[in-house]
N, C-alpha and C positions, 0 to 999 in steps of 0.2 A: 504494500500500500504506500502510495506517495505521501509526502509531507502535507501537500495541500488537501488531499482527500481525507486524511486522518484528522487534519485540523478542522475541516468543515464538519465532520461527524462529531468530533469532541465538542465544538462550540455549540452545535445544534442541541446536543444532549444536555449540555450545561444549562441551556435555556429551558430545558424541560418540555420541548415540543416535538411532535411527530414530524416525519418527513412531509406529510401532507400539509400540516399547519405551516411548516417552514416554507414549502413551495408556494402556498397561498400568500404569505406575507412578502415574499421576494418577488412574486409574480411570474413563476415558471412552473413547468409541469413536474409532478411528483417523480415521474420516471427519470427526469434529469437529475433530481437530487440524488436518487439511487445511483445513477451513473457516475456522478461526481464523488460520492462517498465510497464507491467500490472501485474507483480508479479506472473506470471504463471510458471516461471523457474528462476533458479539462475545460473549466469555465473560461469564456473569453474575457478580455481585459475590462470591458464595460461592466460585465457581471461581477468581476472581481472587485471593482470599485464599490458596487452596491453591497456586496458581501462584507467588505471591510467596514463600511459605514454601519451596516446592520449589527455586526459583532463588536464594533468600536475597537478595531485593531487596524494596524497599517497594512497596506498591500504587501509590503516587504516582509512583515512578520507572517502574514497568511501564507506566503509562498515559501519562505526560507526557514522560519522558526518551527521547532516542534512544540506546539501549544498543548500543554497538559496542566495538571494540577500544580506542578512546580514552576510553570512558566510565569514570568512577570513582564508586563508590557513596558516599553521604553517610556521615559518621561515625556510629557506632552510637548516640551520644547525641542525634542530630539528631531533631527532632520529626517529620520526614517519614518516619522509619523505621516499619516495620510495627508496629502495636500489636495486642495480642491482643484479639479481639472474638468473642464467642460469639453465634450467632443461631439461630433456629428457622425452619422453613418448613412450609407447609401441604401438602396432598395434591397440589396442582397446582404445587408447587415455588415458590410465591410466598413471599417473606420475610414473616414475621409481625411485628407490632408488639407487643413484649412490654410489659406494664404493671408498673411498680414502684410498688406502693401504699405509703403511709406506713409501715405496719407492717413492710414488707420493706426499708426504706431502710438500716437498720443492716446487715442481712445482705448487701445489695447491695455494700457496700464490700469484702467478702471474696469474694463470689461472682460479681462482674460478668464475670469471664473464665472462669468455670466452666460448661461446657455443661450439666452436671446441674442446677445452681442455676437458670440461665437457663431451662432446660426446665420448671421448676416454676412459673414466673411465668404469670399470666393473659396471654392473647394474643389478638389480633384482626387483621383485615386490612382496609385501606381502599384501594380502587382508585385514589384520587387520589394516593397515595404509591407510585409504581412505581419510580422511579429513586432509589437510595440506600438506606441502612439507617436505620430509625427505631425509636425507643423512647419509651414514654409514662411520665411521672413524675407522681405525685400530690404537689402542693406543699402546704406548711403555713405558717402565719403570715400576717401582713398587710404584709410588707415590699414586696410587689409589687402593691399596689392600683393599678388597680381589680380585678385578678385576686384572687378570694377564696380563702381557705384551703380546701383540698379540691379546687380546680380541677386538671384533668389537662392537662399540657403535653406535646405531642408534639414531640420533637426529632430532628433529623437528625444522624447520627454525623459528627463532625469528626475525620478521621484526622490531618491536618496542622494542628497548633495555630497555625502561622503564618498560616493562613487566617482566623483569628478576627478579626472586624471590630469595632472599638470602637463603642460606642453601641448595638449590637445585643444582643438578649437570648439567653441560653443557659442550659441546665441544666448546672451544673458539678459534677463528682464529685471530691471530694478527701479525702485521709486526715484532714485537720484539720477540715473543715467538713461532711463528709457530702454529701448531695444538696441542692443549693440552686438556685433559679431567680433569676438576677440579670442585670443589664446589665453588659457588660464595659466597663471604663473606659480601657483602654490596649491597645496592640498587644502580642501575646505575644512575648517574647524569652526564649530559653533561659537558665536560671540567674537570671532576673529575677522579681520578684513580679508577680502578676496582680491588677489592681484590680477589685473587684466593687462595683457600685452598686445600691442599692435605688431603685425608682421612688417609694416612699413617703419623702418628705423627712425624716420623723421618724428614720429610720435613717441613720447615718453610713456612708459608703463605707469599705471595709476591703480589705486585701491578703492574699493567700495566696502561699506559696512555690511556685515552679514544680515543685520535686521532690515536692510533696504532691499534684499533680494526677494523677488517674487517667483520667478521661474528660471530654470536652466535647461537648455536643449542642446544635446550633443550633435555637432555638425556631421551629417552623413552624405550629403550630395549638394550640388549647386547647379543652377541654370544661369547662363549668361548669353547675351547677344553679341558679346565681344569674342570673336574667334581667335584662337592662339596664333601668334605670329610665327613664321618659319624660323628655325634656328639660324643664327648668323654663321656665315662662312668662316671656316677656321683661318686664323692668321698664323704667321710664322711664330709669333710670341706665344700663342695658345698651344701650338704643336710642341714647341720647345718645353713649355711648362708640363705638358702631358707626358712627354718622354722622360723628363726629370723625375716625375712622380712614379713612373713605371720602374725606373732604375732603382729608386729608393725602396719600392715594394719588393723587387727581385732580390735586392741586397739583404733586406730584412728576412726574407724567406730563406735565403742561403745561410744566414747566421743561425737561424733556428734549426 
């Protein structure tokens, strides 16, 4: 039995309700409850959010922790706790990728958790992004060259900010800085500042307070109307530099 199936079964029994009562309260068929508890099927992310809210646990705990009589939930301020996330789905129950254009960036700071606002955003579906929740953001400025201003970055939702990896790129939503696409400079720690780094060296790194953070999305892909330029023709100087580097590598290998 998987962790999530045993957790659902344990939490349901702890509430003292039958599978049918549980199904009625959640709004699914009783047969599905049995399939989840017997590890014959896995609930989709949208249902996982509903289960986490119903049982008052985080999605992270529901999926990864062994929840039993000895288990203790993380403190409410812990980044692993459930965050409010609104999504939309298509007619086949596939999660859409909502697009946040530049002109909607300011409104997104207030409406990111509002289902009505999220429902008004342009949306699309890409079959390559099946696992996880994704959102697209139109970026502005030249701080992340070679990505041009106006490029669209698709990010995967990061529920637990402790999973953020330094040196990777993310779309960071904060009260103080709005919607930005940056490289993370340090590991996230609660009540500590998060360092944001631009790939364009003209821009200095800066920090934002942890309490200002609203959402973090790990960059997975991007679209741009700027096609890549052809590689420059090699010069005598570049060829000489390449040969020198090859000689150093061969010499190092020989010594080893």
